[in-house]
C-alpha positions in Angstrom: -28.9 193.8 94.7 -28.1 192.7 98.2 -26.6 189.3 99.1 -29.9 188.1 100.6 -31.9 189.2 97.6 -29.5 187.3 95.3 -30.0 184.1 97.3 -33.8 184.4 97.0 -33.5 184.9 93.2 -31.3 181.8 92.8 -33.7 179.8 94.8 -36.7 180.8 92.6 -34.8 179.9 89.5 -33.9 176.4 90.9 -37.5 175.8 91.8 -38.7 176.7 88.4 -36.1 174.5 86.7 -37.0 171.6 89.0 -40.7 171.9 88.1 -39.9 172.0 84.4 -37.6 169.0 84.6 -40.1 167.1 86.7 -42.8 167.8 84.1 -40.6 166.5 81.3 -39.8 163.3 83.2 -43.4 162.7 83.9 -44.2 163.3 80.3 -41.6 160.8 79.2 -43.1 158.0 81.3 -46.8 159.0 81.0 -46.7 159.9 77.3 -49.4 162.5 77.9 -51.8 163.9 80.5 -54.3 162.0 82.6 -56.9 162.7 79.9 -55.1 160.4 77.4 -56.0 157.3 79.5 -52.5 156.5 80.6 -52.0 154.7 83.9 -49.5 156.6 86.1 -46.6 154.7 87.6 -46.5 151.8 85.2 -46.4 153.7 81.9 -49.1 151.5 80.4 -52.4 152.6 78.9 -55.1 151.2 81.1 -57.9 151.0 78.7 -55.8 149.7 75.8 -54.3 146.9 77.9 -57.6 146.0 79.4 -59.1 145.6 75.9 -56.1 143.7 74.5 -56.7 140.0 74.0 -54.5 137.5 75.8 -52.6 135.0 73.8 -51.0 131.7 74.9 -47.5 131.6 73.3 -45.1 129.0 74.5 -44.8 129.1 78.3 -46.3 132.6 78.4 -49.6 134.5 78.3 -49.1 137.7 76.4 -51.1 140.9 75.8 -49.9 143.5 73.2 -51.3 146.9 72.5 -50.2 150.1 70.6 -50.9 153.7 71.6 -52.5 155.3 69.6 -54.7 152.3 68.8 -54.4 153.1 65.1 -50.6 153.3 64.6 -49.5 156.6 63.1 -46.5 158.0 61.2 -44.1 159.2 63.8 -44.0 158.4 67.5 -46.1 155.4 68.8 -45.9 153.5 72.1 -45.7 149.7 72.2 -47.0 148.0 75.4 -46.6 144.3 76.3 -47.8 142.4 79.3 -46.2 139.0 80.0 -47.5 136.4 82.5 -46.8 132.8 83.2 -49.3 129.9 82.8 -50.7 130.7 86.3 -51.2 134.4 85.4 -48.3 135.6 87.5 -46.2 138.6 86.1 -43.0 137.6 84.4 -40.3 140.1 85.4 -37.0 141.0 83.8 -37.7 139.3 80.5 -35.6 140.0 77.5 -38.0 141.4 74.9 -37.1 142.4 71.3 -39.7 144.0 69.1 -39.8 145.8 65.7 -42.1 146.6 62.9 -40.8 146.1 59.4 -42.0 147.4 56.0 -41.0 145.0 53.2 -38.8 146.2 50.3 -40.8 147.6 47.4 -39.1 148.0 44.0 -35.9 150.0 44.5 -36.9 150.9 48.0 -35.1 148.7 50.6 -36.9 147.2 53.6 -37.3 149.5 56.6 -37.5 148.7 60.3 -39.1 150.5 63.2 -37.5 149.0 66.4 -39.2 149.5 69.7 -37.0 150.2 72.7 -39.0 148.1 75.2 -38.2 148.3 78.9 -39.9 147.0 82.1 -42.1 149.7 83.6 -43.9 147.5 86.2 -43.9 143.8 87.2 -44.7 141.9 84.0 -45.4 145.1 82.1 -43.1 146.5 79.4 -43.3 149.6 77.2 -41.2 151.6 74.8 -41.4 154.1 71.9 -41.6 152.9 68.3 -41.1 155.4 65.5 -42.8 154.7 62.1 -41.3 156.6 59.2 -44.1 156.3 56.5 -47.6 155.0 56.0 -48.3 151.4 55.0 -48.1 147.9 56.3 -45.6 147.3 59.2 -45.8 143.7 60.4 -44.8 143.5 64.0 -42.4 140.8 65.4 -41.9 140.2 69.1 -39.5 137.8 70.8 -39.7 137.1 74.6 -37.1 135.2 76.6 -36.6 134.6 80.3 -33.8 132.4 81.6 -35.3 129.3 83.3 -38.8 129.8 81.7 -38.1 129.5 78.0 -38.5 131.6 74.9 -41.2 132.3 72.4 -42.0 134.6 69.4 -45.2 136.2 68.0 -46.0 138.2 64.9 -48.9 140.5 64.3 -50.3 142.3 61.3 -50.0 146.1 61.9 -50.6 149.0 59.6 -50.8 152.8 60.0 -54.3 154.1 60.2 -55.8 150.6 61.0 -56.9 150.1 64.6 -55.6 147.2 66.6 -53.2 144.3 66.0 -54.1 141.0 64.4 -52.2 137.9 65.4 -50.4 136.3 62.4 -48.5 133.5 64.1 -46.9 132.2 67.2 -49.8 132.0 69.6 -53.5 131.2 70.2 -56.1 133.3 71.8 -56.9 132.2 75.3 -60.5 131.5 76.0 -62.0 132.1 79.4 -64.6 129.8 80.9 -67.4 132.2 79.9 -66.1 132.4 76.3 -65.8 128.6 76.1 -69.4 128.2 77.2 -70.6 130.9 74.8 -68.8 129.5 71.8 -69.8 126.0 72.5 -73.4 126.8 73.3 -74.6 125.8 69.9 -72.8 122.5 69.8 -74.7 119.3 70.1 -74.8 117.9 73.7 -73.9 114.4 72.5 -70.4 114.6 71.2 -69.0 111.4 69.6 -66.0 109.8 71.2 -63.3 108.4 68.9 -60.5 105.9 69.2 -57.2 106.3 67.4 -54.5 103.8 68.6 -54.0 104.2 72.3 -56.0 107.5 72.4 -59.7 108.3 73.0 -60.8 111.8 72.2 -63.7 114.1 71.8 -63.5 117.0 69.3 -65.6 120.2 69.4 -65.4 123.0 66.9 -66.6 126.4 67.8 -68.7 127.8 66.2 -70.2 124.4 65.4 -70.7 125.5 61.8 -67.2 126.6 60.6 -67.0 130.2 59.3 -64.7 132.4 57.4 -62.4 133.9 60.0 -61.3 132.5 63.3 -62.5 129.1 64.5 -61.5 127.2 67.6 -60.9 123.5 68.0 -61.2 121.9 71.4 -59.8 118.3 71.9 -60.4 116.3 75.1 -57.7 113.6 75.1 -57.8 110.5 77.2 -56.1 107.1 77.3 -57.8 103.8 76.9 -58.9 103.8 80.6 -60.4 107.3 80.2 -57.7 109.2 82.1 -56.7 112.6 80.8 -53.6 112.6 78.7 -51.4 115.6 79.5 -48.3 116.8 77.8 -49.3 115.7 74.3 -48.2 117.5 71.2 -51.1 118.3 68.9 -50.9 120.0 65.5 -53.6 120.6 62.9 -53.9 122.1 59.5 -56.9 122.8 57.3 -56.2 123.0 53.6 -58.1 124.2 50.6 -56.7 122.4 47.6 -55.5 124.3 44.5 -58.2 125.3 42.0 -57.2 126.3 38.5 -54.6 129.1 38.8 -55.3 129.5 42.5 -52.6 127.8 44.7 -53.5 125.7 47.7 -54.2 127.6 51.0 -53.5 126.4 54.5 -54.9 127.3 57.9 -52.6 125.9 60.6 -53.5 125.6 64.3 -51.1 125.3 67.2 -52.6 123.8 70.4 -52.0 124.7 74.0 -53.1 122.6 77.0 -55.5 124.7 79.0 -56.3 122.1 81.6 -55.3 118.4 82.0 -56.3 116.5 78.9 -58.0 119.6 77.2 -56.3 121.2 74.3 -57.3 124.4 72.6 -56.3 125.6 69.1 -57.4 128.3 66.7 -57.2 128.6 62.9 -58.5 131.2 60.5 -60.2 130.3 57.3 -59.6 132.9 54.5 -62.6 132.0 52.3 -65.7 129.8 52.0 -65.4 126.2 50.7 -64.1 122.8 51.5 -61.3 122.8 54.1 -60.3 119.1 54.9 -58.7 119.0 58.3 -55.7 116.9 59.4 -54.9 116.5 63.1 -51.8 114.8 64.4 -51.5 113.7 68.1 -48.1 112.7 69.5 -47.3 111.6 73.1 -44.0 110.1 74.3 -44.5 106.5 75.1 -47.9 106.3 73.3 -46.8 106.9 69.8 -48.3 109.2 67.1 -51.7 109.2 65.4 -53.0 111.2 62.4 -56.8 111.7 61.9 -58.5 113.2 58.9 -61.8 115.1 59.0 -64.2 116.5 56.4 -64.8 120.1 57.1 -66.4 123.0 55.2 -67.6 126.5 55.9 -71.4 126.6 56.3 -71.6 122.9 57.1 -72.2 121.8 60.6 -69.6 119.8 62.5 -66.7 117.5 61.6 -66.8 114.1 60.0 -64.0 111.6 60.5 -62.6 110.3 57.2 -59.7 108.2 58.3 -57.4 107.4 61.2 -59.9 106.8 63.9 -62.8 104.6 64.9 -65.9 105.3 67.0 -66.0 104.3 70.7 -69.4 103.2 72.1 -70.6 103.5 75.6 -70.0 99.9 76.4 -66.4 100.0 75.1 -64.7 100.2 71.7 -66.7 99.2 68.7 -65.0 96.5 66.6 -63.9 98.1 63.4 -60.8 97.9 61.2 -58.5 100.8 61.7 -56.9 101.9 58.5 -53.9 104.3 58.0 -54.8 108.0 58.5 -53.9 108.8 54.9 -56.0 106.0 53.3 -59.2 106.7 51.5 -62.1 104.3 50.8 -63.3 103.7 47.2 -66.1 101.2 46.9 -66.5 98.9 43.9 -69.2 101.0 42.3 -67.0 104.1 42.4 -64.0 102.1 41.2 -66.0 101.1 38.1 -67.1 104.6 37.4 -63.6 106.0 37.8 -62.0 103.2 35.8 -59.6 102.0 38.5 -57.2 99.3 37.4 -54.3 97.7 39.4 -51.1 95.9 38.7 -48.7 93.9 41.0 -45.3 95.0 41.8 -42.7 92.5 40.5 -39.1 92.0 39.6 -38.0 92.4 35.9 -34.8 92.5 33.8 -34.4 96.1 32.8 -32.7 97.5 29.7 -32.7 101.2 29.1 -32.1 102.9 25.8 -30.3 106.2 26.1 -30.9 108.5 23.2 -28.2 111.0 22.3 -27.5 113.5 19.6 -24.1 112.9 17.9 -21.8 114.3 15.3 -19.4 112.7 12.9 -15.8 114.0 13.4 -12.3 113.2 12.2 -10.5 110.3 13.8 -7.7 112.4 15.5 -5.3 109.4 15.3 -5.5 109.6 11.5 -5.1 113.4 11.1 -1.9 115.1 9.9 -0.8 118.7 9.5 1.7 120.0 6.9 4.0 122.7 8.3 7.6 123.9 7.5 10.5 124.6 9.9 11.8 127.6 7.8 10.4 130.7 6.1 9.7 130.4 2.4 7.6 130.9 -0.6 5.3 128.5 -2.5 6.3 127.6 -6.0 4.3 124.9 -7.8 1.1 123.8 -6.1 0.0 120.2 -6.7 -2.6 119.8 -4.0 -4.5 122.8 -5.3 -8.0 122.3 -3.8 -9.7 121.1 -0.6 -11.0 117.6 -0.9 -8.2 116.3 -3.1 -7.2 112.7 -2.3 -3.4 112.1 -1.9 -1.2 109.2 -1.2 1.7 109.1 1.2 4.7 110.6 -0.6 2.8 112.5 -3.2 4.1 116.0 -3.9 1.9 118.6 -2.4 3.8 121.7 -3.4 7.3 123.0 -4.0 8.9 125.7 -1.8 11.8 128.1 -2.0 13.6 129.0 1.2 16.9 130.9 1.5 17.8 128.9 4.6 17.1 125.6 2.9 19.0 126.7 -0.1 22.0 127.6 2.0 21.8 124.3 3.9 21.9 122.4 0.6 25.0 124.4 -0.6 26.7 123.8 2.8 26.1 120.0 2.5 27.6 119.9 -1.0 30.6 121.9 0.1 31.3 119.6 3.1 30.7 116.6 0.9 33.2 117.9 -1.7 35.9 118.6 0.8 38.5 116.2 2.2 35.9 114.8 4.7 34.5 111.3 3.9 30.9 110.2 3.9 31.1 109.1 7.5 32.5 112.3 8.9 30.7 114.1 11.6 30.4 117.3 9.6 28.8 115.5 6.7 26.3 113.7 9.0 25.4 117.0 10.7 24.8 118.8 7.4 22.7 115.8 6.2 20.6 115.7 9.4 19.9 119.4 9.0 18.4 118.8 5.6 16.3 115.9 6.9 15.0 118.0 9.8 14.0 120.7 7.2 11.6 118.2 5.5 13.9 117.0 2.7 13.3 113.3 2.0 16.3 110.8 1.9 15.6 110.3 -1.8 15.8 114.0 -2.4 19.2 114.2 -0.6 20.5 111.4 -2.8 19.3 113.3 -5.9 21.1 116.4 -4.5 24.4 114.4 -4.2 24.0 113.1 -7.8 23.1 116.5 -9.2 25.9 118.3 -7.4 24.0 121.6 -7.1 21.2 122.8 -4.8 17.6 122.8 -5.8 15.9 126.2 -5.7 12.3 124.8 -5.2 12.2 121.7 -3.0 9.2 119.4 -3.3 7.2 118.8 -0.1 5.4 115.4 0.1 2.3 114.1 1.9 3.1 112.6 5.3 0.1 110.2 5.0 -2.6 109.1 2.5 -6.0 110.7 2.8 -8.0 113.8 1.8 -6.9 117.4 2.0 -9.5 118.8 4.4 -7.8 122.2 4.9 -5.6 124.4 2.6 -4.1 127.8 3.5 -1.7 128.4 0.6 -1.8 129.4 -3.1 1.0 129.7 -5.7 3.4 132.4 -4.5 2.2 132.4 -0.9 4.8 133.5 1.6 4.7 131.4 4.8 6.4 131.6 8.2 8.0 128.7 10.0 5.5 126.7 12.0 2.4 127.9 10.1 -0.2 125.2 9.2 -0.3 125.0 5.4 -2.5 122.0 4.9 -4.3 119.3 6.9 -4.8 115.8 5.6 -7.3 113.3 7.1 -7.7 109.6 6.5 -11.5 109.3 6.3 -11.6 105.5 6.0 -12.4 105.5 9.7 -14.3 108.2 11.6 -15.5 109.0 15.1 -19.0 109.8 16.3 -19.1 111.9 19.4 -22.5 111.9 21.2 -23.8 114.2 24.0 -25.3 112.4 27.0 -27.3 114.1 29.7 -25.5 114.3 33.1 -28.2 112.2 34.8 -27.7 109.4 32.3 -23.9 109.5 32.3 -23.4 107.0 35.1 -25.1 104.3 33.0 -22.6 104.7 30.1 -19.7 102.3 30.1 -16.8 101.6 27.7 -17.7 98.7 25.5 -21.5 99.0 25.8 -23.3 98.5 22.4 -24.7 101.4 20.4 -26.7 101.9 17.2 -26.0 104.9 15.0 -28.4 106.3 12.4 -28.0 109.3 10.1 -30.6 111.7 8.6 -28.4 111.5 5.5 -29.0 107.8 5.0 -32.4 107.0 6.5 -33.1 103.3 7.2 -29.4 102.5 7.4 -27.9 101.7 10.7 -24.3 101.3 12.0 -23.5 99.2 14.9 -20.7 100.2 17.2 -19.4 100.2 20.8 -18.4 102.9 23.1 -14.7 103.5 22.8 -14.2 106.2 25.3 -16.1 108.3 27.9 -14.6 111.8 28.2 -13.7 112.7 31.8 -15.4 116.1 31.8 -18.7 117.8 31.0 -19.5 120.4 28.3 -19.7 123.7 30.2 -22.5 125.3 28.2 -24.8 122.2 27.8 -23.9 120.3 31.0 -23.7 117.1 29.0 -21.0 114.4 28.8 -19.3 113.2 25.6 -18.9 109.6 24.6 -17.0 108.4 21.5 -17.7 105.7 19.0 -15.5 104.5 16.1 -17.0 103.6 12.7 -15.4 102.2 9.6 -16.1 104.3 6.5 -14.7 102.5 3.5 -17.1 104.1 1.0 -16.9 107.6 2.4 -20.6 107.8 3.3 -19.9 109.2 6.7 -18.7 112.8 6.4 -17.3 114.9 9.2 -19.9 117.4 10.8 -22.8 115.2 9.9 -25.5 114.9 12.6 -26.2 111.4 13.9 -28.7 109.8 16.3 -27.1 107.5 18.8 -29.0 104.9 20.9 -27.0 103.4 23.7 -28.3 100.2 25.4 -27.7 100.1 29.1 -28.3 96.9 31.1 -29.8 97.8 34.5 -30.0 94.2 35.8 -33.0 92.7 37.6 -34.9 95.2 39.7 -38.3 95.7 41.5 -40.5 97.8 39.2 -43.9 99.4 38.9 -45.7 100.5 35.7 -44.9 104.1 34.8 -48.6 105.1 34.9 -48.8 104.0 38.6 -46.4 106.8 39.7 -47.6 110.3 40.5 -45.2 113.2 40.7 -45.7 115.6 43.7 -42.8 118.0 43.7 -39.7 116.0 44.7 -41.9 113.1 45.9 -43.0 110.0 44.0 -46.4 108.5 45.1 -48.3 105.4 44.3 -51.7 104.2 45.6 -51.5 100.7 47.2 -54.7 98.6 47.4 -54.6 97.5 51.1 -57.9 95.6 50.9 -61.4 96.3 52.2 -61.9 99.0 49.5 -59.1 101.1 51.0 -56.3 102.8 48.9 -53.3 104.1 50.7 -51.0 106.8 49.1 -47.4 105.5 49.5 -44.3 107.5 48.9 -41.6 105.6 47.1 -37.9 106.1 46.3 -37.7 105.8 42.5 -34.6 104.7 40.6 -34.0 104.4 36.9 -36.8 104.5 34.3 -36.7 101.9 31.6 -39.4 102.0 29.0 -42.8 101.7 30.6 -41.4 100.7 34.0 -39.8 102.6 36.9 -37.4 101.0 39.4 -38.5 101.1 43.0 -35.7 101.4 45.6 -37.8 101.8 48.7 -41.5 101.9 49.7 -42.9 98.8 48.1 -42.6 95.0 48.1 -43.0 92.4 45.4 -46.7 91.4 45.3 -48.1 94.8 46.4 -51.1 95.9 44.3 -50.8 99.4 42.9 -53.3 101.5 41.0 -52.4 102.1 37.4 -55.5 103.8 36.0 -57.8 106.4 37.6 -55.1 107.4 40.1 -55.3 111.1 39.2 -58.9 111.3 40.4 -58.1 109.3 43.5 -55.1 111.6 44.2 -57.5 114.6 44.1 -59.8 113.0 46.6 -56.8 112.0 48.8 -55.6 115.5 48.9 -59.0 116.7 50.0 -59.5 114.2 52.7 -56.0 113.6 54.2 -54.2 116.9 53.9 -50.9 117.7 52.2 -48.7 116.2 54.9 -48.8 112.9 53.0 -47.7 114.6 49.8 
């Protein structure tokens, strides 16, 4: 081949490679041919993005779409469009996005991250690989220095077309959509007054439905000027019914124009959904308004927190707290409502504890030997035998003791006198090896060692343990017997950790025994142990009881009642307090037929009364009967924020 022909051949190869590489690059950005509906240049799918709804999320307006529309196992393309509040593209935003399949059994959670990059001003796209079929909830975070950050989450599943917003935003309504959704609403909307605010409320559709509903609030001050920059939150709640837990439908609001706020919430089933709305504005305070709302029932009805405003100005009406409910006298009689006044009382609390009779450790002795030996005669030959101090318990033969006796006699017979150091050392050795002084004197008089030496009781009492029989061999230091003086015993009681701070040394106590029903023993707390029982998480307290007749026997069970003086405290009847998780709630009669749920900080309980540390004052009137029915109505009408 000639040189010129070779150059032509190389040129053709280069041209072919260039076309191939160009086609691959175009395929990378276009993800398909023109027939797939992709928009060249930006990398976005025109039809998909045009059909995608726009959501207001923080400072941004966001559209999100997936190609294909029904996500598939394998390669998918995530497309995101970000605009500011005026609709201008937001460039160079930091976007993180991933789908995540939750852990199932032994299978760990899996993620499908999307490598999102900017492909055009305000438009971002990237591949997302899904490994298996199922639910893959999509999380997206958007951040732009100087503009702020936001996060949205969507429901996404393979084989299911589209994305459904789960949280983090609200669908933006155009003027046409606003007019269409509100077309069925009554032209004469009531205006309400709550504190410094005047407002109109419109729900679209006017008859709430299962699914998405929209709430429009026009907020003004007392002069009728639009209030901008307010923070508005709302939650509709269906109370728990039987085994079904309560359900919530929250709504986050965005200001679409000065003084107009738009929020959306989704109702998951038909029924009553009491609505609670909170309005907060710096310098104007915060107000909470409660509405009655139900699917299939037209409009909203104010329950508490707001009054009506007439055309000629505000109507005179008493504003009550937003969480109060009204119960007229007829309904009070039907429910059986009774009240009681909060007052100060002297409180004494009885702490009940399970106890056990144990030995008084200060009156317990063990019998051991300091040499090896063998048991000869056994006098204390059974457990339970009563002995006096000095009584012979048993005799013992020990080669070392025998040699010590012989050594003492030899030193004594030598030329050394009674006061010599050798004699005293030999005598002390016999004393240390449990020979009594009287036994040593008998040894001196006898003049020969004793093979079996008597061992005497160190104290009077009862033999409660015995580990020897006639002929037993024992090692030095082994416990042979245990003697206890049962004329006085201890009772150790287990007190719950929460009640332990009330227990003090010297506080009175009453002890009763199943063994002797009807008989009581009065005592005082001698000692509170400085630790807890690891297994039971209880503290131990000790009482001392005299036992001259031996009725109290170790290991007997006992019931102990400790009397704690709590002093003078503000209290409410026990039946007035409702328990709502970690909260304690009472209903206060504030007059005019209105009952207000009031959280309190409860202290100690003493009998039928509960100490009130915060939340009430002396003289307040609280509901003591019928409050469970009132609580159910309060939950329906005022939302769970008060609970």
